[in-house]
MARGUDREN-56153 format. One record per atom (N, C-alpha, C): residue in three letters; x, y negated, z negated. Coordinates in steps of 0.2 Angstrom, whole numbers, plus 5000, padded with zeros to 4 digits. Example, Ala and Ser with C-alpha at 12.3 -4.5 7.8 and 13.67 -1.06 7.14 Angstrom:
ALA506650284961
ALA506250224961
ALA506650164961
SER506450114965
SER506850054964
SER506450004961
END
This chain:
MET449541245338
MET450141275342
MET450541315335
LYS450541245329
LYS450841265323
LYS450641345319
SER449941335321
SER449641395318
SER450041465321
LEU449941465328
LEU450141505334
LEU450841535329
PHE451241475331
PHE452041495328
PHE452141535320
ILE451741495317
ILE451641535309
ILE451341595311
PHE451041615315
PHE450641695316
PHE451241745318
PHE451641725324
PHE452141755326
PHE452741755322
LEU452941715316
LEU453441715312
LEU453341775307
LEU452541775305
LEU452241835299
LEU452441895303
LEU452341895310
LEU452341955313
LEU452941995313
VAL453541955316
VAL454241965316
VAL454241995306
LEU454241955302
LEU454341955296
LEU453942035294
ALA453542045296
ALA453242105297
ALA453442165298
LEU453542165303
LEU454042205307
LEU454742235305
ASN455142185303
ASN455842195301
ASN455642245295
PHE455142215290
PHE454942255284
PHE454942305288
GLY454442325291
GLY454342385291
GLY454742435294
CYS455442425297
CYS455942435300
CYS456342475295
LYS456442435289
LYS456742435282
LYS456642495279
HIS456042505277
HIS455642535275
HIS455642605277
THR455642625284
THR455742665288
THR456342705285
ASP456842665285
ASP457642695284
ASP457942685278
THR457442695273
THR457442725266
THR457542785266
ILE457942815262
ILE457942885262
ILE457642895253
PRO457042945254
PRO456642935249
PRO457042995242
VAL457642985242
VAL458043025237
VAL458343005232
LYS458343025227
LYS458643005221
LYS459043055218
VAL459643015217
VAL460243065214
VAL460443035206
LYS460543085201
LYS460643075194
LYS461143115193
LEU461743065189
LEU462243125186
LEU462243125178
ASN462243165176
ASN462343175168
ASN462743215167
LEU463043205160
LEU463643215156
LEU463543265150
GLU463543345152
GLU463343375147
GLU463943405142
LYS464443395145
LYS465043415137
LYS465743395140
GLU466043385137
GLU466943365137
GLU467343395134
TYR467943445136
TYR468243465132
TYR468843485135
THR469343535132
THR470243515135
THR470243585134
LYS470843605139
LYS471043665141
LYS471743665140
SER472043705138
SER472943715139
SER472943755145
LEU473443725150
LEU473543755157
LEU474243775158
SER474543825160
SER475143825162
SER475343775169
LYS476143745168
LYS476143705173
LYS476243745179
ASN476343805179
ASN476543825185
ASN475843865189
ASP475243845185
ASP474543835188
ASP474543825195
PRO474243825201
PRO474243785207
PRO474043715207
TRP473543705203
TRP473243635204
TRP473843605198
VAL473943615193
VAL474343575189
VAL475043575193
ARG475343605197
ARG476043595200
ARG475843565205
ASP475343575209
ASP475143495214
ASP475043455211
GLN474943435205
GLN474743375203
GLN475443335202
ILE475843385197
ILE476543375196
ILE477043345201
GLU476743385206
GLU477443375212
GLU477243325215
GLN476543315217
GLN476443255222
GLN476343185219
GLN476343185211
GLN476343125209
GLN476943105204
SER477543155204
SER478043155200
SER477843145194
LEU477543175190
LEU477343175183
LEU477743195178
ASN477743175172
ASN478243175167
ASN478143235164
VAL478343295164
VAL477943345161
VAL478643405160
ASP478743395152
ASP479343425149
ASP479043505148
ALA478543495142
ALA478343575142
ALA478143615147
ASP478043685143
ASP477743725148
ASP477043735151
SER476643705147
SER476043685147
SER475643615148
VAL475143605150
VAL474843535150
VAL474043545146
ILE473743495144
ILE473143475142
ILE472743465148
VAL472243495150
VAL471743455154
VAL471143445152
HIS470843375155
HIS470143375153
HIS469643375157
TYR469243425155
TYR468643445158
TYR468043425157
TYR467643415161
TYR466843375162
TYR466243425164
ASP465743445160
ASP465143485161
ASP464643455165
ILE464443445170
ILE463943385172
ILE463343425175
LYS462843395176
LYS462243405179
LYS462143355184
ILE461943375190
ILE461643335195
ILE460843345198
GLU460543295197
GLU459843305200
GLU459543265206
ILE459443315210
ILE459343265217
ILE458443275218
GLU458143215217
GLU457443215217
GLU457243175223
ASN456643215226
ASN456143165231
ASN455943145229
THR455943075230
THR455343025228
THR454943005232
GLY454843045238
GLY454343035243
GLY453843065243
GLN453243065248
GLN452743095248
GLN452643155254
ARG453243175255
ARG453243245259
ARG453843275260
ASP453943325261
ASP454243385260
ASP454943365263
ILE455643385260
ILE456243355262
ILE456643405262
TYR457143415267
TYR457643475266
TYR458343445266
VAL458843455261
VAL459343445261
VAL460043495262
TRP460643485266
TRP460943545265
TRP461443545260
LEU461443615258
LEU461843635253
LEU462243695254
MET462943705252
MET463243785255
MET462943805247
THR462943885250
THR462443945243
THR462943945238
CYS463643935238
CYS464143945232
CYS464443865232
SER464943845238
SER465143775236
SER464843735238
TRP464243725235
TRP463843665234
TRP464143605234
TYR464743595231
TYR465143525230
TYR465443515237
SER465443545241
SER465743525248
SER465143465252
ASN464643485248
ASN464143415252
ASN464043365246
ILE464543365241
ILE464443305237
ILE465143275234
LYS465043205236
LYS465643165235
LYS465943145230
ILE466543115228
ILE466643075221
ILE466943015223
ASN466642965219
ASN466842895222
ASN467542855220
ASN467942905216
ASN468642905214
ASN469142945217
ASN469742925214
ASN470342975216
ASN470643025210
TYR470242995204
TYR470443045198
TYR470143095194
ILE469443105198
ILE469143165195
ILE469043205201
TYR469043265200
TYR468843335205
TYR468443375202
PHE468143395208
PHE467743465207
PHE468143505203
TYR468043545199
TYR468443625198
TYR468143675200
THR468443715206
THR467943755210
THR468243815209
ARG467743875208
ARG467943925208
ARG467843975213
GLY468044045215
GLY468044075219
GLY467244095221
CYS467044095229
CYS466544135231
CYS466444185234
ASP466144235234
ASP466044315236
ASP465644295244
SER465144245242
SER464644245249
SER464544165249
ASN464744125255
ASN464644055255
ASN464344045262
PHE463844015262
PHE463643985269
PHE463043935268
PRO462943875274
PRO462643815272
PRO461943845272
GLY461443815270
GLY460743815270
GLY460343745268
ARG459743765271
ARG459443705269
ARG458943705262
GLU458943665257
GLU458643675252
GLU457943625252
LYS457243665252
LYS456743615252
LYS456643575245
ILE456343525246
ILE456243485239
ILE455643465242
THR455043465237
THR454343465240
THR454443385236
PRO453743345235
PRO453743285234
PRO453543285225
GLN454043225223
GLN454243205217
GLN454343265211
SER454843325216
SER455243365212
SER455743375214
LYS456243405210
LYS457043415210
LYS457543465209
ILE457943475212
ILE458343525212
ILE458943505207
THR459343545203
THR459743525198
THR460443585200
LEU460943535199
LEU461543575202
LEU461943565194
ASN462343615192
ASN462643615186
ASN463343635188
GLY463843595187
GLY464543605187
GLY465143575185
THR465743585184
THR466343555182
THR466643515184
VAL466943465183
VAL467543415186
VAL468143415180
ARG468543395183
ARG469243385178
ARG469543315181
LYS469943295177
LYS470143225177
LYS470943225179
ASN471343175183
ASN472043185185
ASN472443175179
LEU472943225180
LEU473443225174
LEU473843165173
LYS473743125179
LYS474343055178
LYS474243005172
PHE473543005169
PHE473342975162
PHE473843005156
ASP473843075156
ASP474143105150
ASP474843105150
TYR475043115157
TYR475843115159
TYR476143075164
PRO475943015165
PRO476342975169
PRO477042975171
ASP477142955176
ASP477742945179
ASP478042865176
GLU478642875171
GLU478942815168
GLU479042755173
ASN479042785180
ASN479442735185
ASN478642725190
SER478142745187
SER477642715190
SER477042665187
ILE476842605190
ILE476342575187
ILE475742585191
TYR475142625188
TYR474542625190
TYR474242555190
GLY473842545196
GLY473342485195
GLY472742495191
LYS472242445192
LYS471642455189
LYS471242515194
GLU470842565189
GLU470342615191
GLU469842595192
VAL469242645197
VAL468742635198
VAL468542665190
GLU467942615187
GLU467942625181
GLU467342675179
PHE466842675184
PHE466342745182
PHE466342775188
THR466342845186
THR466342905193
THR465442905194
LYS465542925200
LYS464742915204
LYS464742985208
VAL464243015209
VAL464343075214
VAL464043055221
GLY463943085225
GLY463543055231
GLY463243125235
LEU462543125236
LEU462543175240
LEU462543155250
VAL462843205252
VAL462943175260
VAL462443215263
THR461943175267
THR461443205271
THR461843195279
ILE461743215283
ILE461943225290
ILE461543225295
ASP460843245294
ASP460243245298
ASP459643235297
ASP459043225300
ASP458243215299
ASP458143245292
ILE458143245285
ILE457943265281
ILE457043305281
TYR456743285286
TYR456143315285
TYR456043365293
LYS456743365296
LYS456543415301
LYS456743485297
THR456243535300
THR456343615295
THR456743645299
ASN456843635307
ASN457043705312
ASN457743675314
VAL458243655309
VAL458943635312
VAL459543685312
GLU459743715317
GLU460343755318
GLU460843755313
VAL461243815310
VAL461843805307
VAL462443775309
VAL462343785318
VAL462843755322
VAL462843675322
ASP462143665321
ASP462243585321
ASP462443555314
TYR462443605307
TYR462743585302
TYR463443575303
SER463943625304
SER464643635305
SER464743575310
LEU464443555316
LEU464543495321
LEU464443425316
ASN463943435311
ASN463943365307
ASN464343355303
MET464543385299
MET464843395294
MET465543375297
GLU465743365303
GLU466443365307
GLU466543295307
ASP465843295309
ASP465943205312
ASP465443165306
LYS466143115305
LYS466043105299
LYS465443015299
SER465343015305
SER464942965308
SER464142985306
LYS463943035306
LYS463643075305
LYS463143065296
HIS463743045293
HIS463543045285
HIS463242995283
LYS462743015279
LYS462542955277
LYS462442985267
VAL462742935263
VAL462942955256
VAL462442925253
ILE462142955247
ILE461442935243
ILE461942935236
TRP462142885233
TRP462442895225
TRP462242895219
SER462442915215
SER462142925208
SER462142855204
ASN462042865197
ASN462242825194
ASN462942845190
GLY463042785187
GLY463942815184
GLY464042845176
ILE464542885176
ILE464642885170
ILE465342875167
LYS465542855162
LYS466242835162
LYS466642905160
LEU467042915161
LEU467642955161
LEU468442955160
LEU468542885160
LEU469142855160
LEU469642875151
SER469042855147
SER469142855138
SER468842895135
GLU469142935131
GLU468842985127
GLU468542935122
LYS468742885119
LYS468442845114
LYS467942785116
ASP467842775124
ASP467542725128
ASP467142765133
GLN466542805130
GLN466342845134
GLN465642855135
TYR465242815138
TYR464542815140
TYR464242795145
GLN463542815146
GLN463242825150
GLN462942755155
GLU463142735160
GLU462742695163
GLU462142695164
GLU461742645162
GLU460942645163
GLU460742665169
PHE460242715170
PHE460042715177
PHE459342705178
ASP459442655183
ASP458642645185
ASP458242675189
END
């Protein structure tokens, strides 16, 4: 009787392990900082103006210094089958999340922009190059505001919305699934520290 109980216990554990393994998405996202620099922008620039107005920032000059970071995002298929991930042809950052509220994608205009599924073969990767910039509040804080502790590391997350193994997915499904946030599964990258110029380093990526 004891042997039978142990047999069924091992069977249940094996089945549970199998289910967890099946749910694992074989995708690895890596974030690299390529370059850091600053630009002077007029405080009448739309993005700058919104930052100042929404946060009541203290800006006396006609221009501000904005911190920019060129980044590289690698999306790797660590599995044994072809996978497909949705990316907009131009505004691919629409399919990427950032884990904090002080770093933003620097977006440029798009002449042609539509959703498509990028095929990634086993043990290969695709690379996305982009630019992010930092909230102005760190350099032009509102004198009457007290900012709480910030998220220390910046991470990016790839948004998946359907079966990554399916090849025949309609664009209409993309639009609906992007609207339905309950469909979203986010695969997060390693973190990089962008809060301080003097204390900037890359978190070890396992």
